[in-house]
N, C-alpha and C positions, 0 to 999 in steps of 0.2 A: 306316833313316833315308833319306829322299830329299830332294833339293834342287831348286829351280826354276832352270832354265838362265837366265843373265843375258841381258838384252835388249841390243840395240845391236850394234856390230861385234864379231865374234869374232876376236881376234888370231891364232888358230890356223887360221882358215878359209883355204882355198886357192881362188883364183879360177880357174874353168875357162875356158881360152882360147875366144874366139868367132870367131877369124879363120879363114882358109882360103879355099877357092875360093868365089866368089860363088854363092849359091844352095844351097850345101851345107848340110845340116842340122847345126847345132852338136852336137858329140858323136859325129858319124858317123865312119866309118873304122875301121880295125882297129889303128892304131898308138896310141902314147901321146903323140905330139907334137901340134902344132896341129891342132885338129879331132878329136883322139882322145878316148878316155874319160878318167875321172878318173885322176890320177897316183897312184903308189904312196904318195907323201907325203900326198896328200889322203885316201887310204883309211885310212892309219895314224893320222891326227890324231884322229878320233873314238875309236879304240881307246885311244890314249894318255890322252885325257880321261876315258874310262870307267874305266881302270885307276887313275888318280889319285883319282877320286871314290870308287871301291871301297876303296882304301887309307885314305882320309880317314875314311870312314864306319866302317870297322872300328877304326881308331885311337880314334875317339870312343867307340865301344861298349866297347872295352877299358878306357879311362880311366874311364868312368862305372861300369863293373862293379867296378873296383878301389876307387873311392871309396865305392861303396855297401857293399862288403865291409868296408872300413875302419870306416865309420860304424857298421855293424851290430855288428862285433866290439868296438868301443870303447864303444858306448853302449847296445846292445840285448841281444845274446846272444853267448855264447862257449862253445865246447866245451872240456872238460878230460878228462884221462886219470886214472883212479884207480889209484895205484901200489901200494896196500897193502890189508890186510884189516881195517883199523881200523873200517870201517863195515859189516862183515859182520853179518847176511846181506842188509841192504838194498842195499849196494853191494859188488860183488866186485872183486878185483884184476883190472885189465884192462878194466873197464867204461869206456865213453865217455859222459860226461854233458854236458847242455846247461844253462847257467846263465842265468837271467833277470836282467839288470842293471837293469831298470826297477822292480824291487820297492822300494816306499818304506817298507813296514812289515815288521818281523821278529817272528815269534811263536815261542813255545815249541814245539819239535817240528820246526821248519823245518830242512832240510838246506841248509847254505850253504858256499860257497867263499870263503876269505879269504886275505889275504896272510900269509905266515909271520911270526908275532910275533917281536920281537927276542930274547925270552927263551927261545924254543924251542931245545932242545939235547938231542934224544932219541936221538942217534946216527944213523949212516948218512949218506949223502950228503944235504945240505940241498936242499930243494925250495922253489920260490918261492911256491907256494900249497898250502893244505890244505883238506880237506873234512871237516866234522864236523856234528853236530846241535846246535841251540840248546837248552840245558836251563835255564839261568838267565838272567833278564832284568835290566835295569838297576834298581838299588835293592833287589833281593831278597837274602836271605841263604840260601845253599845249603850243604848238608852231606850226608853219607852215613853210615849206620850200619846194621848188620845186613844189609848187602847191598842196601839201598834208598836212594833219593835223597829228601831232604826239602827243601822250599822254605818258609822261614819257619816251620819246625816241622811242616809238614804233608807227609805222604808223597804223592808224585805217582805217577800211573799212567804206565807206559812200554810201551805195546803193541808198540813197534818193536824191543824187545830180543829177541835170539835165545833159544831154549830151552836149558836146561842151564846149566852153570857159567859160560859166557861172558857171561851176563846179570848176574852178581854184581858189584856195585860195591863196591870196597874203601872202608873208612872214610876220611873226610877232613872238614875244616872244623870249625866253620862258617866260610864265606867271605862277606863282605859285598861284593856286586858294585857297583862304582862306577857313577855315572850315565853313560849313553852307552856302556856296555860290556856284553858278553854272555859267558856261561859256556858253553864248547863241550865236548862229549864225544862220543866214538865209540860206536856201538852195540855193538861188540865190546869190552866194558868191560875185559876182562883183557888185551887186546892193542891198546890205544889210548893214544898219547901225546897228551894234550889239556890243557884248562885246569886239570886237577888238578895238572899238573906246571908249567905256565908261566903260569897265571893267565888272567883274562878278556881278551877281545879287544875293541878299540875299534871302534865302528861304522864309522869311516872305513876300517878294514881290510877290511871285508866287500865282496867283489866282487859277489855276487848270490846268489839262491836257486836251488837245483837244481830243475828242473821236468820233466826228461826224461832217461831212460836211452836213449841213441841206439844203442849197440852193446854187446854182440852182439845180434842179432835176438831170441834167446831171452829176453833180459832187457828188451826194449823195454817201457817203461811211463812213464806220466805220474804226477807227484806232485800 
């Protein structure tokens, strides 16, 4: 960032003496007195102004950067750490994910981060946020039998589930999902504490949709 120097009298300017022997060229001589070159104070004044300007510009840059980071984190996107294997194999413990907070619609199959529901009590240290997949939508009736999930009586396809016994969903329901709420489940069905235990999640609790695995590099991908 640059600024235009002010016009008019500079209060820090130093007047160079013009006295001395008649006929002598102003600024001549070898001393720093009358008729000599610029004084030490005169030479330092521009440096002081330059240093002040540099500090001011950097202060503005830092403040703007902090404000932008705050706005982005609050309203646009935020990174989260995955602490468990409840979403395995889609998300692994230790993954860093990025959440889009601007998503206005939620669909079945979306992976979302949401605030911890009040009824969540699955043991272990409580965490402020959870990450699960949206399985049931507002107004639907969800249940499971024979290891599969049914929505209003119709079995749904779940291509995101792992192979083997981890994909088996234990029987539950039927559960009528209230308006404005979503039924969340982990992909690792045998090792996920989710809406089967603490019920549907209100839309206001949803922070946003996961759209990127940022770390580790081997897991980098968009959803």
